VODRENVEX-809921 format. One record per residue (C-alpha): x, y, z; residue in three letters. Coordinates in nm, 3 decimals. Example, Ala and Ser with C-alpha at 12.3 -4.5 7.8 and 13.67 -1.06 7.14 Angstrom:
<nugus>
nugu px: 1.230	py: -0.450	pz: 0.780	aa: ALA
nugu px: 1.367	py: -0.106	pz: 0.714	aa: SER
</nugus>
This chain:
<nugus>
nugu px: 25.884	py: 8.829	pz: 15.271	aa: UNK
nugu px: 25.717	py: 8.501	pz: 15.362	aa: UNK
nugu px: 25.506	py: 8.449	pz: 15.668	aa: UNK
nugu px: 25.571	py: 8.233	pz: 15.975	aa: UNK
nugu px: 25.261	py: 8.014	pz: 16.000	aa: UNK
nugu px: 25.197	py: 7.818	pz: 16.320	aa: UNK
nugu px: 24.970	py: 7.527	pz: 16.236	aa: UNK
nugu px: 24.890	py: 7.201	pz: 16.412	aa: UNK
nugu px: 24.602	py: 6.971	pz: 16.494	aa: UNK
nugu px: 24.440	py: 7.083	pz: 16.820	aa: UNK
nugu px: 24.158	py: 6.960	pz: 17.043	aa: UNK
nugu px: 23.851	py: 7.177	pz: 17.100	aa: UNK
nugu px: 23.989	py: 7.267	pz: 17.443	aa: UNK
nugu px: 24.321	py: 7.381	pz: 17.298	aa: UNK
nugu px: 24.565	py: 7.092	pz: 17.332	aa: UNK
nugu px: 24.808	py: 6.976	pz: 17.063	aa: UNK
nugu px: 24.879	py: 6.650	pz: 17.250	aa: UNK
nugu px: 24.692	py: 6.458	pz: 17.518	aa: UNK
nugu px: 24.795	py: 6.428	pz: 17.883	aa: UNK
nugu px: 25.013	py: 6.127	pz: 17.797	aa: UNK
nugu px: 25.160	py: 6.302	pz: 17.491	aa: UNK
nugu px: 24.939	py: 6.094	pz: 17.263	aa: UNK
nugu px: 24.800	py: 6.210	pz: 16.931	aa: UNK
nugu px: 24.549	py: 5.929	pz: 16.874	aa: UNK
nugu px: 24.252	py: 6.158	pz: 16.943	aa: UNK
nugu px: 24.260	py: 6.335	pz: 16.607	aa: UNK
nugu px: 24.058	py: 6.255	pz: 16.297	aa: UNK
nugu px: 24.301	py: 6.241	pz: 16.005	aa: UNK
nugu px: 24.115	py: 6.120	pz: 15.698	aa: UNK
nugu px: 24.174	py: 6.161	pz: 15.323	aa: UNK
nugu px: 24.019	py: 6.508	pz: 15.315	aa: UNK
nugu px: 24.234	py: 6.637	pz: 15.601	aa: UNK
nugu px: 24.550	py: 6.475	pz: 15.464	aa: UNK
nugu px: 24.483	py: 6.650	pz: 15.132	aa: UNK
nugu px: 24.440	py: 6.984	pz: 15.311	aa: UNK
nugu px: 24.771	py: 6.936	pz: 15.496	aa: UNK
nugu px: 24.941	py: 6.840	pz: 15.168	aa: UNK
nugu px: 24.824	py: 7.164	pz: 15.010	aa: UNK
nugu px: 24.965	py: 7.359	pz: 15.307	aa: UNK
nugu px: 25.301	py: 7.183	pz: 15.265	aa: UNK
nugu px: 25.311	py: 7.266	pz: 14.897	aa: UNK
nugu px: 25.248	py: 7.635	pz: 14.972	aa: UNK
nugu px: 25.553	py: 7.662	pz: 15.200	aa: UNK
nugu px: 25.925	py: 7.694	pz: 15.135	aa: UNK
nugu px: 26.032	py: 7.507	pz: 15.452	aa: UNK
nugu px: 25.912	py: 7.374	pz: 15.785	aa: UNK
nugu px: 26.041	py: 7.479	pz: 16.125	aa: UNK
nugu px: 25.987	py: 7.207	pz: 16.384	aa: UNK
nugu px: 26.073	py: 7.129	pz: 16.740	aa: UNK
nugu px: 26.258	py: 6.807	pz: 16.813	aa: UNK
nugu px: 25.948	py: 6.608	pz: 16.913	aa: UNK
nugu px: 25.754	py: 6.693	pz: 16.597	aa: UNK
nugu px: 26.057	py: 6.612	pz: 16.383	aa: UNK
nugu px: 26.108	py: 6.275	pz: 16.555	aa: UNK
nugu px: 25.740	py: 6.189	pz: 16.518	aa: UNK
nugu px: 25.735	py: 6.280	pz: 16.149	aa: UNK
nugu px: 26.072	py: 6.124	pz: 16.050	aa: UNK
nugu px: 25.967	py: 5.793	pz: 16.208	aa: UNK
nugu px: 25.707	py: 5.738	pz: 15.934	aa: UNK
nugu px: 25.691	py: 5.979	pz: 15.640	aa: UNK
nugu px: 26.025	py: 5.913	pz: 15.467	aa: UNK
nugu px: 25.918	py: 5.551	pz: 15.412	aa: UNK
nugu px: 25.540	py: 5.596	pz: 15.386	aa: UNK
nugu px: 25.543	py: 5.465	pz: 15.030	aa: UNK
nugu px: 25.649	py: 5.124	pz: 15.165	aa: UNK
nugu px: 25.343	py: 5.104	pz: 15.391	aa: UNK
nugu px: 25.072	py: 4.892	pz: 15.224	aa: UNK
nugu px: 24.813	py: 5.065	pz: 15.445	aa: UNK
nugu px: 24.908	py: 5.414	pz: 15.322	aa: UNK
nugu px: 24.618	py: 5.578	pz: 15.143	aa: UNK
nugu px: 24.652	py: 5.786	pz: 14.826	aa: UNK
nugu px: 24.624	py: 6.108	pz: 15.030	aa: UNK
nugu px: 24.892	py: 5.988	pz: 15.270	aa: UNK
nugu px: 25.124	py: 5.912	pz: 14.979	aa: UNK
nugu px: 25.065	py: 6.260	pz: 14.835	aa: UNK
nugu px: 25.145	py: 6.410	pz: 15.175	aa: UNK
nugu px: 25.471	py: 6.212	pz: 15.181	aa: UNK
nugu px: 25.557	py: 6.330	pz: 14.828	aa: UNK
nugu px: 25.502	py: 6.692	pz: 14.934	aa: UNK
nugu px: 25.679	py: 6.662	pz: 15.270	aa: UNK
nugu px: 25.980	py: 6.445	pz: 15.195	aa: UNK
nugu px: 26.174	py: 6.694	pz: 14.975	aa: UNK
nugu px: 26.077	py: 6.992	pz: 15.194	aa: UNK
nugu px: 26.367	py: 7.157	pz: 15.381	aa: UNK
nugu px: 26.327	py: 7.095	pz: 15.754	aa: UNK
nugu px: 26.474	py: 7.323	pz: 16.019	aa: UNK
nugu px: 26.477	py: 7.145	pz: 16.354	aa: UNK
nugu px: 26.529	py: 7.337	pz: 16.677	aa: UNK
nugu px: 26.703	py: 7.112	pz: 16.926	aa: UNK
nugu px: 26.957	py: 7.129	pz: 17.202	aa: UNK
nugu px: 26.983	py: 6.749	pz: 17.226	aa: UNK
nugu px: 27.014	py: 6.636	pz: 16.862	aa: UNK
nugu px: 27.349	py: 6.678	pz: 16.691	aa: UNK
nugu px: 27.221	py: 6.597	pz: 16.345	aa: UNK
nugu px: 26.903	py: 6.511	pz: 16.160	aa: UNK
nugu px: 26.821	py: 6.344	pz: 15.829	aa: UNK
nugu px: 26.536	py: 6.383	pz: 15.580	aa: UNK
nugu px: 26.648	py: 6.713	pz: 15.425	aa: UNK
nugu px: 26.686	py: 6.860	pz: 15.770	aa: UNK
nugu px: 26.930	py: 7.059	pz: 15.972	aa: UNK
nugu px: 26.959	py: 7.129	pz: 16.342	aa: UNK
nugu px: 26.952	py: 7.484	pz: 16.473	aa: UNK
nugu px: 26.953	py: 7.630	pz: 16.822	aa: UNK
nugu px: 26.974	py: 7.966	pz: 16.985	aa: UNK
nugu px: 26.751	py: 8.271	pz: 16.991	aa: UNK
nugu px: 26.435	py: 8.210	pz: 16.786	aa: UNK
nugu px: 26.430	py: 8.569	pz: 16.663	aa: UNK
nugu px: 26.786	py: 8.549	pz: 16.534	aa: UNK
nugu px: 26.726	py: 8.212	pz: 16.367	aa: UNK
nugu px: 26.402	py: 8.338	pz: 16.210	aa: UNK
nugu px: 26.581	py: 8.643	pz: 16.069	aa: UNK
nugu px: 26.839	py: 8.416	pz: 15.903	aa: UNK
nugu px: 26.567	py: 8.183	pz: 15.770	aa: UNK
nugu px: 26.379	py: 8.476	pz: 15.619	aa: UNK
nugu px: 26.695	py: 8.572	pz: 15.430	aa: UNK
nugu px: 26.732	py: 8.217	pz: 15.301	aa: UNK
nugu px: 26.366	py: 8.139	pz: 15.225	aa: UNK
nugu px: 26.151	py: 8.404	pz: 15.060	aa: UNK
nugu px: 25.824	py: 8.212	pz: 15.098	aa: UNK
nugu px: 25.620	py: 8.091	pz: 15.393	aa: UNK
nugu px: 25.764	py: 7.889	pz: 15.680	aa: UNK
nugu px: 25.541	py: 7.635	pz: 15.856	aa: UNK
nugu px: 25.598	py: 7.619	pz: 16.231	aa: UNK
nugu px: 25.508	py: 7.305	pz: 16.425	aa: UNK
nugu px: 25.555	py: 7.197	pz: 16.782	aa: UNK
nugu px: 25.384	py: 7.384	pz: 17.066	aa: UNK
nugu px: 25.687	py: 7.394	pz: 17.294	aa: UNK
nugu px: 25.900	py: 7.557	pz: 17.025	aa: UNK
nugu px: 25.611	py: 7.770	pz: 16.897	aa: UNK
nugu px: 25.560	py: 7.916	pz: 17.246	aa: UNK
nugu px: 25.890	py: 8.103	pz: 17.210	aa: UNK
nugu px: 25.780	py: 8.256	pz: 16.876	aa: UNK
nugu px: 25.428	py: 8.334	pz: 17.003	aa: UNK
nugu px: 25.550	py: 8.510	pz: 17.317	aa: UNK
nugu px: 25.784	py: 8.728	pz: 17.110	aa: UNK
nugu px: 25.512	py: 8.820	pz: 16.858	aa: UNK
nugu px: 25.698	py: 8.653	pz: 16.569	aa: UNK
nugu px: 25.409	py: 8.443	pz: 16.432	aa: UNK
nugu px: 25.230	py: 8.601	pz: 16.134	aa: UNK
nugu px: 24.950	py: 8.347	pz: 16.089	aa: UNK
nugu px: 24.787	py: 8.100	pz: 16.327	aa: UNK
nugu px: 24.622	py: 7.800	pz: 16.162	aa: UNK
nugu px: 24.483	py: 7.561	pz: 16.423	aa: UNK
nugu px: 24.302	py: 7.257	pz: 16.287	aa: UNK
nugu px: 24.038	py: 7.200	pz: 16.555	aa: UNK
nugu px: 23.918	py: 6.844	pz: 16.616	aa: UNK
nugu px: 23.583	py: 6.772	pz: 16.782	aa: UNK
nugu px: 23.728	py: 6.623	pz: 17.099	aa: UNK
nugu px: 23.786	py: 6.755	pz: 17.451	aa: UNK
nugu px: 24.105	py: 6.619	pz: 17.606	aa: UNK
nugu px: 24.083	py: 6.787	pz: 17.947	aa: UNK
nugu px: 24.457	py: 6.842	pz: 17.962	aa: UNK
nugu px: 24.782	py: 6.790	pz: 17.780	aa: UNK
nugu px: 25.027	py: 7.002	pz: 17.585	aa: UNK
nugu px: 24.862	py: 7.337	pz: 17.505	aa: UNK
nugu px: 24.866	py: 7.478	pz: 17.152	aa: UNK
nugu px: 24.906	py: 7.831	pz: 17.292	aa: UNK
nugu px: 25.139	py: 7.937	pz: 17.573	aa: UNK
nugu px: 25.045	py: 8.163	pz: 17.861	aa: UNK
nugu px: 25.087	py: 8.527	pz: 17.757	aa: UNK
nugu px: 25.148	py: 8.844	pz: 17.955	aa: UNK
nugu px: 24.887	py: 9.032	pz: 17.746	aa: UNK
nugu px: 24.630	py: 8.946	pz: 17.480	aa: UNK
nugu px: 24.738	py: 8.914	pz: 17.116	aa: UNK
nugu px: 24.480	py: 9.054	pz: 16.872	aa: UNK
nugu px: 24.405	py: 8.846	pz: 16.563	aa: UNK
nugu px: 24.191	py: 8.878	pz: 16.251	aa: UNK
nugu px: 23.999	py: 8.579	pz: 16.110	aa: UNK
nugu px: 24.103	py: 8.515	pz: 15.748	aa: UNK
nugu px: 23.976	py: 8.166	pz: 15.672	aa: UNK
nugu px: 23.757	py: 7.882	pz: 15.789	aa: UNK
nugu px: 23.710	py: 7.537	pz: 15.645	aa: UNK
nugu px: 23.480	py: 7.272	pz: 15.786	aa: UNK
nugu px: 23.561	py: 6.913	pz: 15.691	aa: UNK
nugu px: 23.305	py: 6.632	pz: 15.660	aa: UNK
nugu px: 23.441	py: 6.482	pz: 15.986	aa: UNK
nugu px: 23.350	py: 6.796	pz: 16.182	aa: UNK
nugu px: 23.712	py: 6.912	pz: 16.202	aa: UNK
nugu px: 23.749	py: 7.286	pz: 16.140	aa: UNK
nugu px: 24.059	py: 7.458	pz: 16.001	aa: UNK
nugu px: 24.089	py: 7.821	pz: 16.108	aa: UNK
nugu px: 24.321	py: 8.093	pz: 15.987	aa: UNK
nugu px: 24.405	py: 8.408	pz: 16.182	aa: UNK
nugu px: 24.651	py: 8.683	pz: 16.094	aa: UNK
nugu px: 24.817	py: 8.896	pz: 16.355	aa: UNK
nugu px: 24.706	py: 9.259	pz: 16.370	aa: UNK
</nugus>
């Protein structure tokens, strides 16, 4: 059975978005884009919240038409565009870009997805991920930590009633000072 992997860019102080919801604080260069592309290629599908889906669909389906797109960005688009996308939303009726809308209990939906997809599922969106984290449904945490302190914003991790023990399985330091970490649940 595949793993549910929660992975996003995060500030050093633990935020996935700034106080204004902005994401312009991250360092996304060719090396990091290539790393994200490799993660996409390892997965069977992505599971996103509405906001992440809307952010991604606004650019990536047409990235090849952007004259400023770098080779690594184009590779990311080639890996991401055909990927099945499962979008949790109570406000969207339909989505495009190889996606489908789901709602309801995250545990029930995850059980159905694990029957459909035998490989890994990439989870993105801290609001959605909070439901999976609190229920102990995440198998791997992969924060990509950027060398910036935001001082507030949308937290990568939700508040928990009790600690969740993890085991470090990987680290990767990029030239930019960004560090990708991998932790498995115990």
